[in-house]
FITOR-11107 format. One record per residue: y, x, z of N, C-alpha, C in turn; residue in one letter. Coordinates in pm, 1 decimal, padded with zeros to 6 digits. Example, Ala and Ser with C-alpha at 12.3 -4.5 7.8 and 13.67 -1.06 7.14 Angstrom:
<<-00569.0, 01319.0, 00780.0>, <-00450.0, 01230.0, 00780.0>, <-00330.0, 01320.0, 00780.0>, A>
<<-00225.0, 01285.0, 00708.0>, <-00106.0, 01367.0, 00714.0>, <00003.0, 01290.0, 00787.0>, S>
END
This chain:
<<-00809.2, 01780.9, -01910.8>, <-00700.1, 01746.6, -01821.4>, <-00566.6, 01748.4, -01895.5>, M>
<<-00548.8, 01845.8, -01982.0>, <-00425.6, 01856.5, -02058.2>, <-00406.3, 01735.6, -02148.8>, L>
<<-00514.6, 01683.0, -02203.8>, <-00505.9, 01563.7, -02289.1>, <-00457.7, 01442.3, -02210.2>, N>
<<-00500.8, 01429.8, -02088.4>, <-00457.9, 01318.3, -02002.8>, <-00308.8, 01329.4, -01974.8>, I>
<<-00262.6, 01448.8, -01943.5>, <-00121.1, 01470.3, -01915.1>, <-00035.6, 01438.5, -02037.3>, I>
<<-00083.3, 01474.7, -02156.4>, <-00008.7, 01447.3, -02279.3>, <00002.7, 01298.0, -02307.0>, K>
<<-00093.9, 01219.2, -02262.4>, <-00093.7, 01075.1, -02287.4>, <00000.6, 00998.5, -02196.0>, K>
<<00044.4, 01062.2, -02089.6>, <00136.9, 00996.8, -01997.4>, <00274.8, 00992.4, -02063.3>, I>
<<00330.0, 00873.0, -02074.4>, <00461.5, 00861.3, -02139.1>, <00571.5, 00837.2, -02035.2>, N>
<<00694.9, 00834.5, -02082.8>, <00809.2, 00819.0, -01992.5>, <00804.9, 00686.8, -01917.4>, K>
<<00758.8, 00580.5, -01982.7>, <00750.1, 00451.4, -01916.6>, <00656.8, 00458.7, -01797.3>, F>
<<00542.7, 00522.3, -01814.1>, <00446.5, 00532.8, -01705.0>, <00501.8, 00616.6, -01589.4>, Q>
<<00576.0, 00720.1, -01622.6>, <00637.7, 00802.1, -01517.6>, <00742.3, 00720.4, -01442.2>, I>
<<00824.1, 00644.3, -01517.5>, <00925.4, 00558.9, -01455.1>, <00858.0, 00453.0, -01367.8>, K>
<<00750.9, 00393.1, -01420.6>, <00679.3, 00290.6, -01345.0>, <00621.0, 00348.4, -01216.5>, Q>
<<00565.0, 00466.3, -01224.4>, <00509.5, 00531.1, -01105.7>, <00619.7, 00563.6, -01005.2>, L>
<<00735.9, 00606.0, -01054.3>, <00848.7, 00635.8, -00965.0>, <00896.2, 00508.9, -00893.7>, A>
<<00909.0, 00399.3, -00968.1>, <00950.8, 00271.9, -00907.0>, <00845.2, 00224.8, -00808.2>, I>
<<00717.2, 00237.9, -00846.0>, <00608.7, 00202.7, -00754.4>, <00622.9, 00282.3, -00624.8>, Y>
<<00657.2, 00409.4, -00639.7>, <00675.0, 00494.6, -00522.1>, <00788.9, 00448.8, -00433.4>, G>
<<00899.8, 00409.9, -00494.5>, <01015.5, 00364.1, -00416.5>, <00981.6, 00235.1, -00341.4>, I>
<<00922.1, 00140.1, -00412.6>, <00881.5, 00014.2, -00347.2>, <00775.7, 00043.5, -00241.3>, V>
<<00680.8, 00128.6, -00277.2>, <00573.7, 00162.5, -00183.7>, <00623.8, 00233.5, -00058.7>, G>
<<00719.1, 00324.8, -00077.6>, <00776.6, 00395.2, 00037.9>, <00848.5, 00295.9, 00128.5>, V>
<<00920.3, 00201.7, 00068.7>, <00989.6, 00099.2, 00148.0>, <00889.2, 00016.0, 00227.3>, S>
<<00784.3, -00030.0, 00159.1>, <00682.5, -00110.8, 00226.2>, <00607.2, -00027.6, 00329.8>, A>
<<00575.5, 00096.2, 00295.0>, <00504.0, 00183.7, 00388.3>, <00588.7, 00219.0, 00509.5>, S>
<<00717.7, 00240.1, 00487.2>, <00806.9, 00270.6, 00599.6>, <00812.2, 00152.9, 00696.6>, A>
<<00825.6, 00032.4, 00640.7>, <00825.3, -00086.8, 00725.8>, <00691.8, -00098.9, 00799.8>, L>
<<00581.8, -00077.4, 00727.5>, <00449.9, -00086.5, 00790.3>, <00431.7, 00021.2, 00897.7>, A>
<<00476.6, 00143.7, 00869.8>, <00460.6, 00253.1, 00966.0>, <00543.8, 00229.2, 01091.6>, A>
<<00667.3, 00186.9, 01073.3>, <00753.8, 00157.2, 01188.9>, <00696.1, 00041.8, 01269.5>, I>
<<00650.1, -00061.3, 01199.1>, <00588.2, -00175.7, 01266.7>, <00463.7, -00131.8, 01342.6>, S>
<<00382.6, -00046.1, 01279.9>, <00260.1, 00003.0, 01343.5>, <00290.9, 00076.4, 01473.7>, Y>
<<00387.4, 00164.9, 01468.8>, <00423.4, 00242.2, 01588.3>, <00472.4, 00149.0, 01699.3>, I>
<<00554.5, 00051.4, 01663.3>, <00605.2, -00044.6, 01762.5>, <00491.2, -00130.1, 01817.0>, I>
<<00407.0, -00182.2, 01726.8>, <00296.6, -00268.6, 01769.6>, <00195.2, -00193.2, 01855.4>, F>
<<00175.6, -00062.0, 01828.2>, <00079.4, 00017.1, 01906.9>, <00119.6, 00027.1, 02053.5>, C>
<<00244.3, 00007.8, 02081.6>, <00290.8, 00014.9, 02219.6>, <00247.5, -00107.5, 02300.5>, K>
<<00214.1, -00216.2, 02230.2>, <00180.7, -00339.7, 02301.5>, <00043.6, -00396.8, 02266.1>, V>
<<-00028.9, -00333.3, 02171.9>, <-00159.5, -00387.9, 02134.0>, <-00251.0, -00277.2, 02082.9>, M>
<<-00374.1, -00311.3, 02060.9>, <-00478.1, -00220.8, 02013.2>, <-00443.6, -00172.1, 01871.6>, E>
<<-00469.9, -00043.4, 01838.2>, <-00429.1, 00011.7, 01709.3>, <-00480.1, -00063.3, 01585.2>, P>
<<-00602.4, -00113.1, 01587.6>, <-00651.6, -00184.9, 01469.0>, <-00578.0, -00316.5, 01448.3>, L>
<<-00544.6, -00386.7, 01555.7>, <-00465.8, -00509.9, 01543.1>, <-00323.3, -00476.1, 01498.7>, L>
<<-00268.2, -00368.1, 01553.9>, <-00135.5, -00322.5, 01511.9>, <-00135.5, -00288.7, 01363.2>, A>
<<-00242.9, -00226.6, 01315.6>, <-00255.1, -00193.4, 01173.6>, <-00257.1, -00319.0, 01087.9>, N>
<<-00331.7, -00419.4, 01129.9>, <-00340.3, -00544.4, 01053.5>, <-00202.3, -00610.3, 01042.1>, F>
<<-00133.7, -00623.7, 01155.7>, <-00003.1, -00689.9, 01153.9>, <00100.9, -00609.8, 01076.3>, L>
<<00099.7, -00477.9, 01091.9>, <00196.2, -00396.0, 01018.6>, <00167.2, -00398.3, 00868.7>, S>
<<00040.6, -00406.2, 00832.8>, <00003.9, -00416.1, 00692.0>, <00055.0, -00547.1, 00632.3>, N>
<<00049.6, -00654.2, 00708.9>, <00102.5, -00783.2, 00661.6>, <00253.4, -00773.9, 00635.1>, C>
<<00325.4, -00705.3, 00722.6>, <00469.8, -00686.2, 00702.3>, <00495.5, -00609.0, 00573.5>, C>
<<00423.1, -00500.8, 00554.0>, <00439.1, -00420.2, 00434.1>, <00396.0, -00493.8, 00308.2>, G>
<<00296.1, -00581.3, 00321.0>, <00245.1, -00655.2, 00205.7>, <00351.6, -00747.4, 00146.4>, M>
<<00428.8, -00810.2, 00230.6>, <00533.2, -00900.9, 00183.2>, <00636.3, -00822.8, 00100.6>, V>
<<00684.0, -00711.0, 00154.2>, <00780.2, -00627.8, 00082.0>, <00717.4, -00575.5, -00047.0>, V>
<<00594.9, -00532.5, -00038.6>, <00525.2, -00476.1, -00153.0>, <00506.7, -00577.8, -00265.4>, S>
<<00462.0, -00697.6, -00233.2>, <00437.6, -00798.6, -00337.0>, <00565.7, -00830.4, -00414.4>, Y>
<<00670.7, -00863.1, -00341.7>, <00794.7, -00900.8, -00408.8>, <00858.4, -00782.1, -00482.2>, F>
<<00850.7, -00664.8, -00423.2>, <00906.0, -00546.1, -00488.0>, <00831.0, -00507.9, -00614.6>, G>
<<00698.0, -00510.0, -00607.6>, <00619.4, -00473.5, -00726.1>, <00628.0, -00580.5, -00834.6>, H>
<<00632.0, -00705.2, -00793.2>, <00644.1, -00812.6, -00892.0>, <00775.6, -00800.9, -00967.2>, T>
<<00883.1, -00779.1, -00895.5>, <01017.1, -00777.6, -00955.9>, <01050.5, -00645.4, -01023.8>, K>
<<01017.2, -00532.5, -00960.6>, <01065.4, -00404.0, -01008.7>, <00958.0, -00318.8, -01077.3>, F>
<<00844.1, -00298.8, -01013.5>, <00744.8, -00207.3, -01068.9>, <00681.8, -00260.9, -01196.6>, T>
<<00630.4, -00381.7, -01189.1>, <00557.8, -00437.4, -01303.4>, <00641.5, -00539.9, -01378.2>, F>
<<00767.5, -00552.8, -01340.7>, <00869.4, -00631.9, -01408.0>, <00820.6, -00769.7, -01454.2>, Q>
<<00771.0, -00843.6, -01361.2>, <00727.1, -00979.4, -01390.2>, <00846.2, -01072.6, -01375.3>, K>
<<00879.2, -01145.1, -01481.2>, <00992.7, -01236.9, -01476.8>, <00947.0, -01382.2, -01474.0>, T>
<<00817.2, -01401.6, -01479.0>, <00767.3, -01538.1, -01478.5>, <00761.9, -01593.7, -01337.0>, H>
<<00728.5, -01717.0, -01328.4>, <00717.6, -01781.7, -01196.9>, <00599.8, -01726.7, -01117.7>, R>
<<00598.6, -01763.2, -00991.9>, <00490.7, -01724.3, -00901.5>, <00356.6, -01764.9, -00961.8>, F>
<<00261.6, -01673.9, -00960.4>, <00128.1, -01699.6, -01013.4>, <00026.2, -01691.2, -00900.5>, S>
<<-00038.1, -01803.8, -00866.5>, <-00139.1, -01798.3, -00760.2>, <-00250.8, -01698.4, -00790.7>, P>
<<-00293.2, -01691.0, -00917.1>, <-00400.9, -01598.0, -00954.4>, <-00357.4, -01453.1, -00930.7>, R>
<<-00236.0, -01421.1, -00973.4>, <-00183.6, -01286.1, -00954.0>, <-00168.9, -01254.7, -00805.1>, E>
<<-00121.9, -01352.5, -00727.9>, <-00106.5, -01331.2, -00584.4>, <-00242.0, -01307.8, -00517.9>, F>
<<-00343.6, -01380.0, -00561.1>, <-00478.5, -01360.1, -00505.8>, <-00528.1, -01219.1, -00538.3>, I>
<<-00506.8, -01175.5, -00662.4>, <-00547.3, -01040.1, -00700.7>, <-00469.1, -00935.4, -00619.9>, K>
<<-00339.1, -00958.8, -00601.0>, <-00258.9, -00868.7, -00519.6>, <-00310.1, -00868.0, -00375.2>, F>
<<-00343.9, -00985.0, -00323.4>, <-00394.7, -00994.1, -00185.6>, <-00526.1, -00918.3, -00170.7>, S>
<<-00612.8, -00928.2, -00270.7>, <-00739.3, -00852.9, -00266.9>, <-00709.9, -00703.1, -00268.4>, I>
<<-00616.0, -00662.2, -00353.0>, <-00575.9, -00521.2, -00357.0>, <-00521.9, -00477.3, -00220.9>, T>
<<-00440.1, -00561.1, -00159.9>, <-00385.5, -00530.0, -00027.5>, <-00495.7, -00522.6, 00077.4>, S>
<<-00595.3, -00608.6, 00066.7>, <-00707.6, -00604.3, 00161.0>, <-00787.9, -00475.2, 00144.9>, L>
<<-00800.2, -00428.3, 00022.0>, <-00866.3, -00299.3, -00000.1>, <-00784.3, -00188.7, 00067.1>, I>
<<-00652.0, -00195.3, 00052.0>, <-00564.6, -00098.9, 00119.9>, <-00576.7, -00109.4, 00271.0>, G>
<<-00580.3, -00231.9, 00321.8>, <-00596.7, -00253.5, 00465.8>, <-00730.0, -00196.8, 00513.5>, L>
<<-00834.6, -00220.4, 00434.9>, <-00966.3, -00166.2, 00470.6>, <-00964.7, -00014.6, 00476.0>, G>
<<-00899.8, 00046.7, 00377.1>, <-00887.5, 00192.3, 00375.0>, <-00809.8, 00241.3, 00496.9>, S>
<<-00696.8, 00176.4, 00525.2>, <-00617.1, 00213.4, 00642.6>, <-00696.9, 00197.3, 00771.1>, N>
<<-00764.1, 00084.7, 00784.6>, <-00840.3, 00057.3, 00907.1>, <-00952.2, 00157.9, 00927.0>, S>
<<-01019.1, 00193.0, 00818.3>, <-01126.1, 00292.6, 00827.2>, <-01071.2, 00426.1, 00875.6>, L>
<<-00958.6, 00469.5, 00816.4>, <-00896.8, 00595.0, 00859.5>, <-00853.7, 00589.0, 01005.8>, W>
<<-00791.0, 00479.9, 01046.1>, <-00746.6, 00467.2, 01185.9>, <-00866.5, 00466.4, 01279.7>, I>
<<-00971.3, 00392.9, 01244.5>, <-01091.1, 00389.6, 01328.0>, <-01148.6, 00530.4, 01345.0>, F>
<<-01160.6, 00602.7, 01235.4>, <-01216.6, 00738.2, 01240.9>, <-01127.7, 00830.1, 01324.8>, I>
<<-00997.0, 00828.0, 01296.1>, <-00906.9, 00921.6, 01364.4>, <-00882.8, 00886.5, 01510.5>, L>
<<-00865.1, 00756.9, 01539.5>, <-00828.1, 00716.1, 01675.4>, <-00950.3, 00692.1, 01763.6>, V>
<<-01050.9, 00622.9, 01711.5>, <-01164.2, 00586.2, 01795.9>, <-01276.1, 00690.1, 01797.3>, H>
<<-01296.7, 00758.7, 01688.9>, <-01403.6, 00858.6, 01686.2>, <-01352.1, 00996.0, 01728.1>, I>
<<-01241.2, 01040.8, 01665.7>, <-01188.5, 01173.9, 01696.1>, <-01087.1, 01175.0, 01809.1>, Y>
<<-01049.2, 01056.4, 01858.2>, <-00961.0, 01043.1, 01975.0>, <-00821.1, 01103.3, 01955.2>, K>
<<-00770.6, 01097.0, 01830.7>, <-00633.4, 01140.4, 01806.0>, <-00537.2, 01035.5, 01859.4>, F>
<<-00412.9, 01075.1, 01877.7>, <-00306.5, 00983.9, 01914.8>, <-00299.0, 00873.8, 01807.7>, N>
<<-00281.9, 00746.2, 01845.9>, <-00277.4, 00638.2, 01746.0>, <-00172.6, 00657.5, 01636.5>, P>
<<-00064.5, 00727.2, 01666.5>, <00038.4, 00747.5, 01564.8>, <-00009.2, 00836.4, 01450.8>, E>
<<-00115.0, 00914.8, 01472.1>, <-00172.0, 00997.2, 01366.0>, <-00229.8, 00908.6, 01255.4>, V>
<<-00264.4, 00785.0, 01289.7>, <-00323.4, 00692.5, 01193.1>, <-00234.1, 00657.4, 01076.1>, G>
<<-00103.1, 00686.8, 01084.9>, <-00015.4, 00652.2, 00972.7>, <-00025.1, 00752.5, 00858.7>, I>
<<-00077.9, 00871.8, 00880.6>, <-00080.6, 00971.8, 00773.6>, <-00166.4, 00932.0, 00654.1>, Y>
<<-00288.0, 00881.7, 00672.4>, <-00363.6, 00835.8, 00554.4>, <-00293.8, 00719.6, 00483.7>, P>
<<-00224.5, 00636.8, 00561.1>, <-00151.9, 00523.9, 00503.3>, <-00044.3, 00577.1, 00408.5>, I>
<<00020.1, 00683.5, 00446.6>, <00129.6, 00739.5, 00367.7>, <00077.4, 00811.9, 00243.4>, I>
<<-00037.3, 00878.1, 00251.3>, <-00081.6, 00962.7, 00141.2>, <-00190.4, 00900.7, 00053.3>, F>
<<-00299.9, 00859.0, 00109.9>, <-00415.5, 00818.2, 00030.6>, <-00407.5, 00675.1, -00021.1>, F>
<<-00380.1, 00582.6, 00065.5>, <-00385.0, 00441.0, 00029.7>, <-00289.0, 00402.6, -00082.3>, T>
<<-00164.5, 00451.4, -00085.8>, <-00076.6, 00414.2, -00197.3>, <-00130.9, 00453.6, -00334.9>, P>
<<-00195.6, 00568.0, -00343.7>, <-00254.1, 00609.3, -00472.1>, <-00363.7, 00511.9, -00515.1>, M>
<<-00447.7, 00477.5, -00420.8>, <-00556.8, 00384.2, -00448.7>, <-00503.2, 00248.2, -00492.2>, L>
<<-00408.1, 00194.5, -00418.7>, <-00358.8, 00060.1, -00451.0>, <-00273.5, 00057.8, -00577.7>, T>
<<-00205.7, 00168.9, -00611.6>, <-00132.1, 00173.2, -00738.6>, <-00228.2, 00156.7, -00855.2>, F>
<<-00336.3, 00230.0, -00853.3>, <-00432.3, 00222.7, -00963.5>, <-00492.2, 00082.9, -00975.8>, L>
<<-00527.2, 00023.4, -00863.9>, <-00582.6, -00112.5, -00867.3>, <-00477.9, -00212.1, -00915.3>, I>
<<-00355.0, -00198.4, -00867.6>, <-00247.5, -00288.9, -00908.9>, <-00218.3, -00277.9, -01057.4>, S>
<<-00206.4, -00157.2, -01105.6>, <-00168.9, -00134.7, -01245.5>, <-00276.5, -00185.9, -01341.2>, K>
<<-00399.5, -00158.2, -01310.9>, <-00506.1, -00188.3, -01406.4>, <-00578.6, -00319.5, -01381.3>, F>
<<-00545.7, -00388.4, -01270.0>, <-00613.9, -00513.7, -01242.9>, <-00519.6, -00623.0, -01193.3>, W>
<<-00455.0, -00601.7, -01081.4>, <-00377.9, -00710.3, -01017.1>, <-00259.5, -00755.8, -01100.2>, A>
<<-00182.8, -00663.9, -01157.8>, <-00063.5, -00700.0, -01234.4>, <-00082.3, -00678.6, -01385.1>, F>
<<-00204.4, -00665.4, -01428.3>, <-00232.9, -00639.3, -01570.7>, <-00194.7, -00757.7, -01655.7>, K>
END
């Protein structure tokens, strides 16, 4: 474990921090959208729509700031990002289904896995595959 920590350089720490800032912005938009949408629709549909809102902020933010892409729009990269986002959506939906439909928690509880688990998963996929 100590060897892994030693291999982390300042650039990677900065990149992770920027990813966090962009991710928090996208997650905040998605969480607020989710709470609003839950008032008028089923939680899984609210999750899908709120994830789409967050995805737009996330794509442009990560392209410009986190992974510092200065080239033109790349359909291949966007497809890879979309697949990564779908994996995040799947993770979010699974958590919401378990918490809201199986354990009968308040639908707003469904945002906690979105805030903690999913960003870690999608950062790793983005860094090593989607924006590589």
